[in-house]
C-alpha positions as CSV (number, residue, x, y, z in Angstrom):
1,M,180.7,32.3,-132.8
2,K,183.4,32.1,-130.1
3,K,183.2,34.1,-126.9
4,F,186.3,35.1,-124.9
5,V,186.5,36.8,-121.6
6,V,189.6,39.0,-121.5
7,E,190.8,41.1,-118.6
8,V,192.8,44.2,-119.5
9,R,194.7,46.1,-116.7
10,H,196.3,49.5,-117.3
11,I,198.6,51.3,-114.9
12,V,198.2,55.1,-115.4
13,E,200.4,57.8,-113.9
14,V,198.5,61.0,-113.4
15,E,199.9,64.5,-112.5
16,L,197.6,67.3,-111.3
17,D,198.4,70.8,-110.3
18,E,196.6,70.8,-107.0
19,A,196.5,74.6,-106.8
20,K,194.2,74.6,-109.8
21,F,191.7,72.4,-108.1
22,D,190.7,74.9,-105.5
23,D,187.3,75.1,-103.7
24,A,185.7,77.3,-106.5
25,F,186.8,74.8,-109.2
26,M,185.6,71.8,-107.2
27,E,182.2,73.4,-106.5
28,E,181.6,74.3,-110.2
29,F,182.8,70.8,-111.3
30,R,180.3,69.2,-108.9
31,E,177.5,71.4,-110.2
32,S,178.1,70.5,-113.8
33,F,179.7,67.0,-113.9
34,Y,180.4,64.6,-111.0
35,Q,180.3,64.7,-107.2
36,F,184.1,64.6,-106.8
37,S,185.3,65.9,-103.5
38,T,189.0,65.0,-103.6
39,L,192.0,65.4,-105.9
40,A,192.2,61.6,-105.9
41,D,188.6,61.5,-107.4
42,H,189.8,63.5,-110.3
43,A,193.0,61.5,-110.7
44,E,190.9,58.3,-111.0
45,H,188.6,59.8,-113.5
46,I,191.5,61.1,-115.6
47,A,193.2,57.8,-115.5
48,Q,190.1,56.0,-116.8
49,L,189.8,58.5,-119.6
50,Q,193.5,57.9,-120.5
51,A,193.3,54.2,-120.2
52,R,190.2,53.9,-122.5
53,G,191.9,56.2,-125.1
54,I,189.4,59.0,-124.8
55,Y,192.3,61.4,-124.3
56,D,196.0,61.0,-124.7
57,L,197.4,63.5,-122.2
58,D,200.9,62.2,-122.4
59,F,201.6,63.5,-125.9
60,I,198.8,66.2,-126.3
61,E,199.1,68.4,-123.2
62,T,197.1,71.1,-124.9
63,Q,194.1,68.9,-125.6
64,F,190.8,70.1,-124.2
65,V,189.4,67.8,-121.6
66,E,185.6,68.1,-120.9
67,G,185.1,69.5,-117.4
68,Y,188.7,70.8,-117.1
69,G,189.5,72.8,-120.2
70,P,192.9,72.6,-121.8
71,A,194.9,70.0,-119.9
72,I,198.0,72.2,-119.7
73,D,196.0,75.0,-118.0
74,M,195.0,72.6,-115.2
75,G,198.4,71.0,-114.9
76,I,197.0,67.7,-116.0
77,K,199.4,65.0,-117.4
78,S,198.7,61.3,-117.6
79,R,200.2,58.4,-119.3
80,V,199.8,54.6,-119.4
81,T,203.0,53.1,-117.8
82,G,201.9,49.4,-118.1
83,T,199.4,47.1,-119.6
84,E,198.5,43.4,-118.8
85,V,196.2,41.3,-120.7
86,E,194.9,37.9,-119.6
87,I,192.3,35.6,-121.1
88,L,190.0,34.6,-118.3
89,R,187.8,32.2,-120.3
90,M,188.2,30.7,-123.6
91,P,185.6,28.9,-125.8
92,E,185.7,25.2,-125.4
93,Q,187.9,23.6,-128.0
94,E,186.0,22.0,-130.9
95,T,186.9,18.3,-131.4
96,A,187.1,16.7,-134.7
97,A,184.5,14.0,-135.2
């Protein structure tokens, strides 16, 4: 078996309607999900969900996102704008005997 170590980097653009992330929403979100206190916390979380392919909020704006509801209702849009892949470690080459 061969083992590779590969680094994958995604650049994700996230748009959020800051008016929807008011104090009441933030408090309710913290009670049920994560201790996010800033809009940037939510942007990072949504970017990770997009990068991992859990949601595709570029093409499916009406998609329900756990903790947020339908993306369009919260003004949530995100899309991967770039991807880089690099092999950090390759298995040693086998030599013919």
